[in-house]
N, C-alpha and C positions, 0 to 999 in steps of 0.2 A: 504493500498501499504506498503509495507516494503524495504525501500530504505536507504542504509548506504552509507556514504563517508569513506573510509579508505586509509589511508597512506599506502606508500608502491608501491607496482606493483601487477599486475595480475599474474604475475609467482612467487609471494611471495618472491622477492629479495630484501634485503637490499637498501636502497638509503644512498646518502652521503647527509650531508648537503650543502646547499647553502652558497656560502660565503658571508661574511658580506657587505651589502652597504656601498658605500663611502657616506656621508653626508658632507653638506656645513663647519661643523667644521673640517673635515679631511682635506679638500682641503685647507683651512686656516693656518692648520698646516704645510701642505706640500709648501705653498705657504712662509709663514715665514722662514722655513727651508731653501727655494730655495735663499730668499732674504739673509738670515745669511752667507749662502756659496756660493755667487756669488763672481766672481773675481770683485776685486773695481775698476782695471782699465778699466774693461770691463763691467759695470753695465748693467742689462737690460733693455729695455726700457719700458715704464708704457703701452705702446699698447701690448706688448707680455702678460704681465698680463691681460690683457683685454680680449685678445684673448683667453688664457689659461681658465679664468672663463666663457668666452661665452660658449668655447666646454665642459667645465664641466656638465654648465647649459643642454647644450643641451644632453648630455648622461644620466644625471639624469631624463631629461622627457622620454628620450626613456625607460628609466628602467620601470618608472610610467606608461607611455602606456602599456608595456609590462604585467606590474602585473593586470592592470585594464583588457586587454585582456583575461589573463588567467582567471581569475574571472567571465568573461562573458562566456567564453567556459565551465569552470565547472559547472556555473549555467544551461547552455544549455545541457550538458553530465547530469547531474542529472535529467533534466525533460525527454530527452529522456531515460534513464533508468529507469523510473518509469512508462514508458509506457510499459515496458516489462512485467512486474508483472501480472499474470493472462492468460498469454497469451502460447501456445504451441512452443516451441524450438527444432532444431534439432543440434546437432553439425555438425560442417564442414566436418568430417570424416562419419557422418551417425549414428556412433555407440550410440550415448544417443540422447533420446527423451522424453520430459516431460513437465510439467506445471512450469511457472517461479513463485515460492513462496517468492523469495528475490533477490535484486539485490544488487550488492557490486561494488561501483566506486573505482577503484585504479586510480594513476596518469597515468598508461599506458593503462588503458582500463577498460572495465566492464566484471565481472563474475555474471552468472546468476545461482542462487541456486534452483535447481527443488525440487519439493515437495518430489521427493523420496530420498532425499539428495546430488544427483550428482552437480558438478559444471562445468558450460559451457564457456570457455572464447568465450566472443560476439565478433565476427571479422569477415573478410570474408569468405564465404563460410555457414555461420550458417544460416540456416531457421527457422524464425519467422511468425506463423500462426496466 
């Protein structure tokens, strides 16, 4: 079985890098800067700082959950892509038919490479036998 994971997209477009995640060190730097620059006649309440920390913690947990879900989806996609090898596939427009020899998994989909060298983007309308 020949299944490969490729960075990029099925349409060979270039992707931009994801923004860098904010960690607790960044949050603490922002908090210290906020404390240094606050109005001395009207300082923030300590409960406001705790609320900010709680909000930051929730956002960070959500980001971690999303990362784990993406890993699970990638593993599932790889498993499904692997099951295409050796099967006959017909493109959505019906012009290309052949036996799948290799599968490439991109960030936005799966491309099946046929024994004849043609490639078919696996998506709606594709027939797999």
